[in-house]
Every structure is written in C-alpha cells, then in structure tokens.
N, C-alpha and C positions, 0 to 999 in steps of 0.2 A: 621502716615500719610496715609498708605494704608487703614486702617480701616475707617478713616474719608473720604477718597476719595470715597470708596465704598458706604458709607452711603450717601454721596452727590449725587452720580450717581443714587442710588436707590430712593432718594427723588425726584430727577429730573424726573426719569421715572414715579414715582407715580403721580407727578404733571402733567406730560404730558398726563396722562390718565384722568386728571381733577378731582382727588380725593385727599382728605387729611384724613389719618387714625388717629383718635384720641383715638383709643383703648377703646372706651366706657367710658372714664373718664367723671366725672360729672363736669360741668362748675360751677365755683364759682366766685364771685366778686374778682377782683385783689386787693391785699393789696398794700400799698404805695410802699414797697420795690420792689415787683414784677412788678408793673406798671412802675416803673422807668426804668426797663429793656427795655421797648418799647420807641422808640424815641418820644419826644415831637415835633410836627411839627407846626411851627408858620406860619400863613397865614394872608393875608390882604384882604380877600374877602369882608369884610364889612368896608374897608378903615381904619382899625386900626389893630394893631398886636394882634392876638388871637390864642389860641390853637385850631388847626383844629378839635379836638375831641369835642369842645364846641361850634361849629358853626352849626346852623341847616340848613346846605346846604351840598349836596353831592359834595365832592371835591377830586381831585387827586393832590397831592403836591409832587414835586420832587426837590432835590438839584442837584448841579453840579455833586457831587459824584454819585448820583442815575443815572443821565444821562449817565455818563461814564460807570458805572457798567452794565447798560442795553443796551449799544450801541445805545443810542438815539443821533442822530447828528443834526436833524432839527425838526421843528414843526410837519412835516408830520409823524415822527416816534412816536408821542404821541399816535397814534391810537393803537399801539401794547401794551400799558401799562395802558390805561385809559378806564374804562368801558363806553359804550354808545357813544364812540367817533370814528368817521371814517373820516380820513383826507387823501386825495389823490389829485395829480395834475389832472387838467382837461385833458381829453384824447387828446385834441388838443395842449396843451401847457405845457411845463415842468415847467415854472416859475409861474404858477397860481394855488394856492391851493384851493380846495373846502373843507371847514371845516364843518362837519356834527356832531352835538351833539343832542342826543335824537331825531333823525329823522328830525331835522330842518336843511335844506340844503341851501347853497348859491344858488342864481338864476344862472343858466348857460344857455347861449343862444344856441339854436340848430344850429346856423350857425358856420362858421369855426373859429371864434375868441375865442370861449370858454367863453367869458365874455364881455358884452356889455358896456364897458367903465364905466362911473360913473352912469349909469342909474338905476341900482338895487343895493341895499345895501346887506351886508352879514347877515346871520342868527346868526352868532356867532362872537362876537367882539374879536379883538386881541389888547392887550395893551402891549407895551414894555416900561418899566420904566415910566409908567403912560401916555405914548403917544398913542393916538388912531390911529391904523393902519387900516384905513377905507376900503382899497381895498385888494382884494385877490391876487394882483400881488406883487411880491417881498418878499414873506414870506418864501422863500426857503433858506435863509441864514443859515450858521452854527450857532448852539448854543454854544457859548464859553464865558468863564468868567462869568458864570451865578450864581446868588445867589439862585434863586429858580424859578420854573415854577409851576403855579397853573391852573388847569382846573376846572372851576366852571360849574356845571350841572344845566340845567333848566334855565328859564328866570331870568335875572339879571337886570330887568328894573327899579329898584329903585336907587341903588348906582352906579352900573357899567355903566348903561346907555342904550341908544337907540340901536336897532339892536342886541339885545342879546336874541332873542326868544328861541334859543337853549341852549345858555350858553356863556361862555367867556374863553379866554386863556390869562392869565396874566403872564408875565415873567420879571424878574428884574436882571439887571447887578450888579456886585459887586461894592460897593462904595469905594472910597479912604479911607484909614485907617491911623492911627497915627504912625504906625510903618513901617519901611522899609522892603520890602519883594517882593516876586513874584515867578514866575515859568516860565519854558520853556519846551515845549513839541514837540516832533517830532513823526510823524506817517508815516509808510510805509505799503503798502498792495498791493494785486494783482489788476488787472485791472488798473494799473498805479496810484494807490492812493499814494499821497505824500502830507504831510501837516506839517506846522510849526505853532505853536501857543505859545503865551506867554503873560505875564503881569508883570508889575513892579509897585510897590506902593512906591511913593516918598513923605515923609513928608517935605514940603518946609520950614515950620516954625511950631511954636506951634499952628497956626490957619489955615494954608493952607496945603492941602494934594492933591497930584496929582496921578492919576492912569491911565496907558496906557495899553490897551490890544489889541493885534494884532493877526490876523489869516489869513493864506493863505492855500488854499486846492485845489488840482487838482485831478480829477478822470476821467479816460478814460471811454468812454461809455461801457456798458455791453451788448448791443445788436449789434451784428456784422452786418454790412451792406454788402450784397453780390451783390449789383446791378452791372450789366454788360450789355452792349448793343453790341452784336456781329457785328452788321451792321456798327457802327461807331467806335467800340473799346473803347468807353467811359466806365469808372468805377466810382462808388462812394463807397469808403470804409470807410466813416466816421461813426464810431459807434455812436449809439444813447444813450441818457442819460449820456453823459459826461459833465463835468462842470469844470470851473475855478472860484474860489471864493476868494475874498480879502476883509477883513473887519477890521475895527478899532474902538475901543470905547475909547474916550478921556474924562476923568472925572476930574473936579476940584472942591474941596469942601472947603468952608470957614466956620469954626466953631469957633467963638470967645469965646463961652462959652457953657455950657450944655443945654441952653434953645433955641439956635438958630443955624441953619445951612443953607447954600446956596449951592446947588449942581448944577453944570453946566455940560452938556454933549454934545459931538458931536459924533454921531454914523454914520459911513460912510461905504459903501459897494459897491462893483463892482462884477457883475456876468456875465459870458459868458457860454453858454451851446450849446450842439449839438442837443438839442431838443428831443421830443418824437417821437415814431414810433409805428407801429403795427406789430405783427407777425401773419401770416396766419396759422390757425389751421386746415383748411380743407374747404370743401364746401358742400352745400346741394342743392338738386333739388326740386323745388316746382312744382306747377301745372299751374300757370298763364302763358299764352303765352307771348312771346316777339315779338311784331310787326308781328304776324302771324307765328312765329317760336316757337319751343318747349321752355319750361321754362328756361332751362339752358342757353339759349341765353341772358337772362337778365344780365349775368355776362360779364363785359367789355372784349372785345377782344376774346370772345368765338366763335361767329358766324359772327360777322361783324368787319372788320378792321377799323382803323382810324389812324390819325396822331396827336400826342399830342402837347401840347403848346410849347414844345422844338423842334418841327419839327422832332421827332423820329417816324417813321412808325411802327405801331403795326398790324401785320397781324393776321387774326383769327386763333384760336386754331384748329377749325374744318373746313374742306374744304366744307362740305355739311351739310345743315340744312333744315329741313322741319317742319311742324306743329307737327310732331310726333316723330322725331328722329334726331340725328346728327351722322355723320360718317366721317372717313378719317382725322386722325390727321395731321396737316400741318407741313411738315418738313422744311419749309423755315426759315432761320435765323431771318427774320423779325417777326416771331411768337414766338421768344424766350421769349419776355416779355408780351405775352398774359397772362392774370391773372392766368389761370389754370396751365400753365407751372411754373409760379412763386410759386404757392401754392405747387406743387409737389416738387420743389427744396428745399423749406423751410422745408418741412416735413423730407426730407433726411438730411438736414444740422443741424437740431436741434432746440430746443425751443427758444433759445435766438438769433434768426437770423431774418433778414428782408431784403427786396429788395426795397429800396426807392430811386427813381431817384434823388430827391432833398432833402437835409437835412433841418430840421426845426431849423435852428440856431437862437439864440436870444442873446440879451445883455441888461443889466440893470445897471443903476447907481443910488444909493439911498443915501440920506443924511437926517439926522434928528438932529435937534439942540433943546435942551431943557434946562430950568432952573427951579429949584424947591426950594422955600424958605419955611422953617418950623420954626415956632416960638411957644414955649411952654410958656403959661401964667399960669401954675399950673393946674387948673381943666379944662382949655381950651387950645386946640392946634389948631393953624391956619396954614394951608398949601396952598400955591399957586404954581401952575405949569403953565408954558407957553412953547409952542413948535412950531417949524416950520419944516415942512417936505416937501421935494421935490424929485422927481425922474424922470428919463427918461427911456423909455423901448421900444425896437424895436425887431421885429422878424417876423417869418413866420410859417404858418401851411399849409402843402402841402399834399393833396391827400391820407391821411390815410395810409401811408406806402406803397403805390403802386409803381410799376416799370414804371410808366409814370406820366405825370403831366397834370391833367385836372381840378383841383380845388385847387386854391392857395389863401390864405389869408395873406396879408402883413399888420401887425398891428403896430400901433405907438401910443405912449404917449410921445410927445416931451417935455412937460413941466408941469407935475403935481405939484400942490402946495397945501399944507394944513396948516391951522393955528389953534391952540388950546389954550384955556385958561380955567383953572379950579381952583376954590376956594373951599377948604374943611375945615370945622370947626368941630372938635371933642371935646366933652365935657362930663363931669360927674357931677352928682349932687345927692342930697338927700342921702348923706352918701354913695356914690358909688352904690346906688340901681338903678340909672338911668344912662345909657350911650346913648348919642345922637350924631348924625352926620347930618350936613346940608351943602349945597353947591350950587354953580352956575357953569354951564358948557357952553362953547361956542366952536363951531367948524365950520370951513369953508374950503371948498376945491374947486379947479377949475382945469380944464384940457382943455386948448384951442387946437383946431385943432387936436383932437385925432381921434380914429376910425381907418381907414385904407382903403385898397383896396382888394376887393374880385374878383378874376378872375375865371370864370366858363365856362367850355366847356363840352358838353355832348358827351361821346364816342359813343352814339347811333347815332350820326350824320353820322357815317360811312365814314368820310373823314377828311381832315384838315379843320380848320375854313374857311368858304367860305361865300360869300354874298347871303345867302339863309336863310330864316327864319327857326330857329331850328338848324342851322349849324354855327351860329356865336359865337364868343367869346364875353361873356358879362362881363363887368367890372362894379362893384358897388363901387363908390367912396364916402366914408363917412369921408374923411380926413378934411373936412371943419366943421365938427360937434364940438360943445363945450358944456361943462357943468359947472355950478357954483351952488354949494349947500351950505346951511348954516343950523346950528342947534343951538337952545338955550334951556336950561333946568334949572330947579330948583329942588332940591331934599332935602328930610329930612327923617330921620329914627331914631327911638329910641327903646332901649331895657330896659324894666323895670322889676326889680326883685320883683314879687308879694310876693313870699315866699322865704325862703333860698334856696329852690330847684326848684323853678318855675319861669320862665322868659317869658315875652310876648314881641314880637317885632312887630312894625308897622312902615311902611314907605310909602312915596308917591313921585312920580316924575312927573313933567309936562314938556312935550317936545313939542317944536314948530319947525317944519322943513320947510325950504324954498328951492324949487328946480327950477332951470332954465336950459333950454336946447335950444341951437341954432342948428337946424337941417337943413342941406343943401345937402342932399344926391343926387348924380347924377349918371347916368348910361352911359356907352359907349358900343355900339355894333359894332363889327368890324370883318372882313372886311364888308364894306357897300357901297351901291350905293344910288342914289337919290330915286330909286324905293323902296328899302328896307326901307329907311328912311320914306317914305310916309306911310308905314304901322304902324309906331310907333306914338302914340298920342303925338302931340306937339314935335315930334322928329325933330332935326335940322341936316341936312347933312353937314358934314365937309370933303372935299376931301383930307385933310392932312392924311398922314399915321399914324398908331398907332403901337408903338413898345413894345413888351413884350418878354422877354427871348431872346433878340437879333434878333427877327423876326419882320419885319415890314409888317403890313397888310394894304392894300389899302382902304382908306376911312373909315369913322366912323360916327355913328349916336349918337349925344349927346342929352340926354333927362333928364328931371327931374325925380327923383325916388319918389317924394312926390305927393300926390293927394290932391284935395280939400275934403271937408267933404262928398261929394257925390261919392268919389272914382275915380274921373277923374284926370289924370296926369296933373300937373301944367305946364304952359309954362316955358321954361328954364330961362327966364328973371325974373320969379317970384319964383324961386326954393329955398325958404327958409321958415322956420317957427320958431318963437320964442314962446316957451311954458314955462309958469310959473305957478307953483302950490304951495300951502302951505298945510301942514298937521299938526295936533296937537292931542295929546293924553295924558291923565293921566294914569300912571301905578302905581301899588301898591304892597306891600308885607305885609302879616300878618303871624305870626309864634308864636307857643307856644312850649317851650322845657322844659322837666322835668327830673331832676336827680332822677333815681330810687334808686340808691345807689352810693357810691363812684366809679367813673370811668365808669358809665353807664348813658347815656342820650337817651331819646326818644324825638322825635319832630314831629310836623305837621306844614306844611308850605303851604300857599295859596298865589299865586302871579300871576301877569299879565305881559305880554310882548308886545312889539310894534316894528314892523319893518316899517320904513318909506315908504310912497307911492313912486312911481317911474315914471319916464318919459322914455319910451323905445325909444331910439334913433335909433333902427333898424327897427321900424315900419314906415310905409309910409303914413298912413292916420291919420290926426290930431284927428279924432273922436275915434281912438283906440290906442292912444299913452300912455295914463296915466293909471297906476294901482293904486288901492286904497291901503292904509296901511294894513298890516297883523296884526292880533290880536291873542294873545295866553293867555289862562288861564290854570294855572298849579297847580295840587294838589300833594303834596309829603308828605309821612310819612316815618320816618326812625329811626334807632337806631344806636348809636355809643357806643361801649362798650369795655373796657379792662378787661379781665378775668384772672383767674388762672385755668389751666387745668392740674391736677396732678403735680403741681409745675412748669408748663410751662406757661409763659406769652402768652396770646392770645388776639389779637385785632380783633373784628368783627364789620364791618360797613355794614348796609343794607339800601337800599332806594327803596321804591315802589312809582310809580308816574303815574298820568293820566293827559294828556295834551289835551285840547280842542283848535283846530286850525281853525281859520276863515279867509276868504278872502285871500286865498293862491295865491300869485302872480305867474302867469304862462304866457308863451308865446307859441302860437300855430300858425300853418299855416292854414289859412282859404281861400277858393276860393272867390275872389272878382268878383262879377257878375254884377257890375254896368253897364258895357258896353257889357255884354254878351247877346246873343239871342239864342233861340232854333233853332235847325236845321229846316229849312223851314219857320222860322219866329215865332214870339211870344216871350213870356218872358221865361227867364231861371229860372224856379222854382226848388225847392229842388227835386221834383220827376223827372223832366226832367234832372237835373244834375246827379242824381243817376243813370239814364239810359244811361249816357254818350252822351247826345244829345244836349249839350250846345257848343256854339262857342264864342270865344272872352273872355273867363274867364282866370284869372291868380291868382296865390297864393300870399297872403300877410302874413307877420308876424304881428300878432295881440296880443295886451296885454290884458289879462283878469284876473279876480279874481275868482278862483274856490271857491265854497261856504264853504266847511267845511271838516275837517279831525279829527280823534281821534287817540291818541297815548297812548299806555299802555306799561309800562316797569318796570323792576326790575334790581337793581344793587347790587353787593356785593363785599366786599374787606376784606380779612382775612390775618392776619399775625400771625405766630406761631414761638416761639423760643424754640424748643425742648431741646437744650443745649446752653451753652454760646458760642458755635462755629458754630451753624447752624441756619439759618433763612429760613423759608418757607413762601411763600406768594401765594395767589391765588385770582384773582378778575375776574369779568365778568359781562355780562349784557344779558338780554333778552328784545326784543322790538317787539311790534306789532303795526306798524303805518299804518293806512288805510284812504283813502279818503272816506268820508261818503256821500258827495254830491258834485260831480264834474260837475254838469249840468250848462249850461250857454245858453243864447239866442244870436245867432249871431247878431252883429250890423247891422244896415241898410246897404244894399248893399253887404252883405256877406251871404254865406250858410255854412252848416256843410259839412266837407269833407266826402267822401264815406267810409273812414276808421273809426275805432273806436276812438271817442273823449271823450265819457263819461266814465271816469275812476272810477265812484262811486263803492265802494266796493273793489277796487284793492289796493295793498300795495304801500306805499311810498318806493322807492328802497333804502334799507339799509340791511346789514346782520342781520338776526334774532338773532343769538347768537354770542357773542364774549367772549372769555376767555383768560386769560394769567396767567401763573404760573411761579414762580421763586424759585430756591433753591440756597442759597449762603452759602458756607462753608469756615470757616477759618481753614485751614489745619495745622496750627502751625507756629512756628517761627524758622527760620534757620534750615530747614529740612536737615537731613543727615549731620549736622554740617556745611552746606554751608551758607554763609552770604546772605541769600535770603530775610531776613525780614519776615514779615507776608505774608503767601501764602493764597490767597483767590480765590476760584473757584466759578463761578456763571453760572448757566444754566437758560435760560429763554425760555419759549415756548408760542407762540401765536397761537390761533386757531379761525377761524370764519366759520360760516355756509355759505351756498350759499347766494348770493345776491338776495333779493326779487325783483320780476319784474312782470309786467303784460304781459303775454305771449300770449294773445288772438290773436294778429296779427303777432306773431313771430313763427319761426320754433322751434320745441322742442329742437333741438340741440343748440339753442342759450341760453339755460339755463346755468348759471354759476355753478361752483363746489366749495365745501368747501375746505379749505386748512389749513395747520399748518406750522409754521416757528419756528425752534429751533436755538438759539444762545448760544455760549459758550464764557466765558471770564476767563482767568487765570491771576491773578495779584500778583506781588511781591512788597509789600509796604516796603519802606525804604530799597530798594535793595542795597546790598553791604554796608549797614549802611552809605550811602552817601547822604541821603535826596533825593533819587531817587526812582521812581516807574517804574517798568517794567511790561508791559501787553501784552498778546497774546490773540487775539480775532478771532472768526469765526462766521459769520452770515449765516443763512440758511444752517445749517450744513448738512441737508439731501438733499440739492440741489433741493428743492421742486419747481415744475413748477406751479407758481401761476399767475393769471391774474387779471388785473383791467378791469371791464366791462365798458360799455357805461353809460352815465348819468342816463338812465332809467333802469339800472340793468341787461340788456341783453348783450350778446356778439354782436359785430358789424357784419353786413353783407354787405361787399362791393358788388355792388356799392352803394354809399350813396343814390342814387335816389330810391332804393327799400328797404332801411332800414325801418323796421316797417310796410311794406306793405304785407298784408297776401298773402300767396300762391306763392310768387315769389322765385326765386333762389338767392343764395348769397354765399359769401366767409366768413367763420367764422374767425373773427379777435379779438385780444385783445392786450392790452398793458402789456407785461410781467413785473412782479416784479423782483428784482435783484436775480441772482443766488448765489451760495455759494461764499462768499468773506471772506478772512482772512487777517490778518496783525499783526503788532507789533507796540507798542507805548512805548516811553521812556519819562519820565517826571522828571525834576529836580527842586526842590523847594529851594528857598533861602530867 
C-alpha cells in the first residue's frame, strides 16, 4: 500500500506541474486487448448511441462515478474538468450561471439583474433528459442519479439546435430498470454541509418500472458577513453563498416489448440561497478629480457623507479634502462604515469575509414534466419527446457587498412557462453504410410580468434622498414587462461510409424564431415636489408618499421610462410598447473522418451556428431595442487515438479550431442627446459633448451588434494506464478570442461616450489557458487485513491563467491573477463487505485564495459609477471562490 500511495502522490505532483513523463517510449497503435483496458464511452451527441472515439466532435463525457470521483456537484463544476469550458455564476446572482464554451458567452446585462429576462438567448444550450433549459436561471441544482453528462464543443446547430454557437451541455438521469435496487447516501462536511440522497428502482410488473430519486442538501455560506453598525447596534451575520436544495426525479417506464418504450418523468426542485457577495481586496488611487476634490474622493464615504436607503448615516472617512490632498481620519462612530474603513477591516479579517448590509437572498421553484416515446421499426427508430417546464424565481442583488445600501435590484419571474416537442427519426441503409437522422423541433416560452425593481441612490448626493435633482431616489419599475418567444426547426443529417475507413457527414437545420416583448417600464423619483416634477419630461407629480426599506419619502414623480423613436420620453398614459420580430437562419455541418489504423481516427469538421435575435427589454428607445442574430462559422480538425506506449494503454484526443464570429450581440450605455443643447445654446455635437459642454443629456442602454470577432484555440485530453491500478489523465485548452471589428455608428439622437467603446483588437474575456490533471490509484483490497474493500485515492488539480480583459480604461491593479485548485478523494468501495462505500474528500486542499472577476474580465472597483472609467479611484473587489472544504460520504447499495 505504501508503495502505491507514494506512486500516486508522485503522479499527482507530476500532473500538478502539468507534465506527463512517458520515458521516451515509442507510441504504437493499440491492439484490441490493450484498447479494451480503456473505457468505451457511449455518447448521444448525434442523437444516437455511439462510441465517443468515433464521433468527429470534441466531447467531454462523464458518468455519475466520474462526477463523484472528481467532486463535481453542479453544472458549474464542469469548468474544472472540461477543456475550453468556463462556467460561473453571474457576479450579481448566485442562481444564474454564465456558461462559456470556446469563448462564446451568454449575454449578461450590465445593470443589477445580471440577466435581462427572456430578451437574450444563451450561447451554449443545456438539455436535461432531452428537455431544453432555455434560461440561465435555475441551473445550479445538484447533479444526482445521473447516467452521464456530455459537453459538446463548438457550434451544434444541426442536431442539437438553436443557440449553441459555443456548444452544448447534455445530461441524462438514470432510467427505471427491470430489477429491484437502489442506494442511499449521506454526506457531512464543514461549513454546515449536510446531505441525503437516494434512489429506489421498483419493477411494478413485467412491463412497468418505477424509479424515484431524491436529494436534499444544505450548505452554510463560506463568506462570513461581518457587517455591524455601531450607531444603531444592527448586525448582519448571514454568510454568503449558502444554500438549501431539495430535488426529486420521478420516472415511470412502460416497455411492453423490446421495440417500444414510453418514459415519463417529473423533475422537481426547490432552492433557497443566501446570495452572492464581494470581498474588498484593497483600493487604488487615480488622478481624476471628484467634484473638485482629489481623486480618492470618488470612493463613497471617503470625503462626503450621506445617508443610505436604510436611513443609516455614513460619515466621511476624511475630515478634510481639497483638490490635492485629504487629511484627518474621522473618529466618529458614524464613519465606521465608510468604505475605506470597511476595506481595512476585511483585510485584517481574511479573504473569505465581507461586510454587506443587506443579504442577496433568493428562492426558486422549478418543475419539469416530460414524456418520451421510442419505437424501433428495425432499420428505423422513431422517437418523440414532449415537455412542459415552469418555474418561479425571486431575489435581490444589493450594492456589491457594501456596508450600506444605495443600489438594489429586486428581480422576479413569477410564472415562467415553456413547452417543447421534438420528433426524431434515426435510420440506416445501404447495408449499414448510411446512417441518417431527421427531425422536427418546436419550442415556446413565456414569462408574464417579469423584470423587477431597480432602486438607485447616488452617495455623491452628500445627504439622504431629498427633493433636489441629483439627490433623489430613482426607482425603475420593469415588473409589467412580458416576453413570449417561439421557435420552429427542421433538421436532417447523414453519415455515409465512402470506404471501409472513410466517412462523410452532412447535415442542415432550418430555424424560424418568433419573439414578442411587451415593455412598459416606468420610473419613480422620490422625494419629489411639483417643482422637481416639472423638470422631468412628461413627469406626473403624485403627492402620495413612497416607501422603501420602511422609510416613507414625501411625494413622487411618476414618468414613463420609454421614449419615442426621437428619444423623447412618452407620456405616462402611453407608456407601453409591443415589439414583435422574427428571425430565421439555415445552419449546416460538413465533416470527414478517416481511420488511419485500428483505434485512431482523424477528422475535419466545418459547421455554422446561429443565436437568435433579441429584443432588449432594458432599453428604452424602440429604435434601439432589437439586436440581430449572431452567426458563427467554425473549422475544426482533430485526432482521436488509442495507443500502446511500452505496454501501457494511452488515449490521446486533440482538437484545433478556428471560429469566425459575426454580429455579436452587445448592450452599451450611450448618451441620449435628443433633448440636449450646448452650453450657451446650439446643438450638442460629439465635439461639444467630449468637451463636457452639453446640457440635458442622459444615458440609455442601447442594443447593438458588434461586427466581428475571431477565435483560435486548441484542446487536448490524454489518459494513460501505467499499471492496472493507476490511471493518469491530463486535459486542457488554449484560446485566443479577439474582437476584430467592434465599430458601430450611434443611432440617431445618440453620441459615443467619452470613454473607450471601440474594442477592436481587444480580447473577449476568458482565461487563455486551462488545464486539469488527475491521478487515480487503486491501493489494494482489504489493506492491513481490514475489511475496507477496494481503496481508491484520487487527486485532481485544476489551473487557469489570468482572465483576459481590456485594461485600457482600468487601473493596472484590476488585472486578475492565475490560480490552481487541488482536490483529494479517498474511497473505500464495498466497505466492510456490506455493499457500502465510504469516502473522505477535501476540495481546495491548499486553501487557495481565488477570485471570480467581473463580466469584462477585470476586478470590480466600487463605486459602480466609476467602474471602467479611466483615472478614477476605486475599491478592488471580487467574488471569492470556496476555501478548503472537507467531508465524509457514506453510501449503501441494495
């Protein structure tokens, strides 16, 4: 045992350094016996069961055992094991995942919600048991009772469908079986982790089989909240990133014979979480003045005090400030939560701490019901799937982890619904030389009265909210907005064997999308008077009080947030717009794959992808609401080979790709100058605006399509079996994604902002390098004579380089850092010879302090108002990844 354990640790150390020593052995084609030592992985990437090594697509496939061995609990964890994949929650919301594959990212709104409802589609599709999960919300559930997970790289626009410009994630639950059985699993760990999971398979008769899988999991937050207000005595000790999850999968299968089966599923889940937060890493000082004071005064509560939206006074950190210096640290208890004080305390308390006045709590209820019928007619197999999915989701995103409340987004999705139907026909012909697939796809989703409420107050007001322009609380109410989208598609694909070792694949899909949005966004400014209301275009004064956070403000101005095509705010009585658009696009796949010899295939694939056009419900001008569809053309060459290296089985998979990316959907803030004039009269031109001489302008969220980008990358995946008890694996990716033409012409009534907007030549924010390395050793059976069963030790190490970012308008200290995470797992299989498995695990063994950056790849700089503005001062912030976590797991099979 000692020898094997030492070898396993040495292998783990070698892999951690990112190298595999093959001792100069000459690689040879694997023989049939040696190749059998490597697992045969069955995937359904082309809607039929195939050996992954024979599919001309780069794929990462994992079983439930793989997920357990590598400590993968959710879809988010796939980024640690799959090349070119980066998955992370939005920095605003714990329950919304941004899935990035090969540089293709989900659209993420720059405002507080993190995702603008149903307006923009994802870049990488997620399918569970064949059901399309169209939204990035609610993908954080635990992976349990899983048959397999498949990550498909590159556009999958023929068979998998729309909105797969980057790739797709497919995962399948276990089906009911003909034999009685099941398992029960209990997990305990630090940070209050406790979970129970189990499944039972019940053969009800010779034809009916039932499977029930249940999971409950609680995890206390790993970021300690140290918020305290010495003036009121109030505390908030709710740790961030805590969760409670409850899920169940109920499956019933009717299989009267070998040619037909009907599978019905109900997949139910409930989640509650304590939300995300930021940790303050420090601060930096720029050169741009803050209202005539030195630059450090840009940071809230540094030189000017204010009262936040909870009525808590924040006294300034410095007593004196001029255009050149600050002095005199304020000893007042009211200055305790000035941001610089909070930064200093967090540095002393440690990396996994925050001081957030209000926690970002959320809750979600998700239900999916599906039925799949499969009939085999010999050479033809017909499969139909229908599904209904509904969910409700509510929560808040508050002030980026700050010890005061000035920016709060209350989001809501009260009644999301989607319907899906898909007919797939698989066939063979010409003596099995031809394999073909065709199908029809229908999808519809609707979400009435979604959106939410954004409450915004500027600390630079230097007071509590008051009835003076620039000092009011502004509320944006988008709760009346609704969306209704539909998609129709036909697809067909065939693979023909030209020669015994040569195959050609060709496929096409035609997609037609319909999108509808009802937009009725309004604003409230409070406190208000008739005089302040008169300064708002089409504003209506309401003397009634407005209450937020138990504080009632006197008077409010109600106004429409939408404009006409000329940029003029609409009257409140006309405050709505119905936008309907349709988009359509054919996408294709062409591939050639060639067996060089037994166990080795090379391939070349050309394919296109399409992401539907969008209606941006956060924009306010109907002339700039709609984004055109995105288009992707992808070229990939690769090799998949099983070898023999000095008697050791070796699997080597490589893929090299180039992606041409057009009409990239973006949202940016542009100055609306429809009503603006130059100081002293005249038009507000670009030159006048750049000189800061315009009056009456304001910023709009505008939907645009950047022209083009290029993405180059390489991926590798190697598995080596040096002995029958040791498995070594290494995989990784390199990517170079860059905007090649980000230019655009501002729509009528708009100008370019004074900051940088042309990102041509700059990188798309993703890590350049990602690698992961695994060593798994079976240390023997019943070690030291103890009834331990098989003892398996697994070490897994993930490393990524710094996050790419355009830093032209950011401070150098906002650059991210590379990091590596090491996990261990020790498992005793058939523990005690009682059909039990006992496991001990530890994640982030080295307690690495690793950060999630902002969406643009840079560390945040509070306050939000100066984020990305050159030469201003700011507080460095990031969302910390989990610290070292360990636990024990016991599973019993029956």
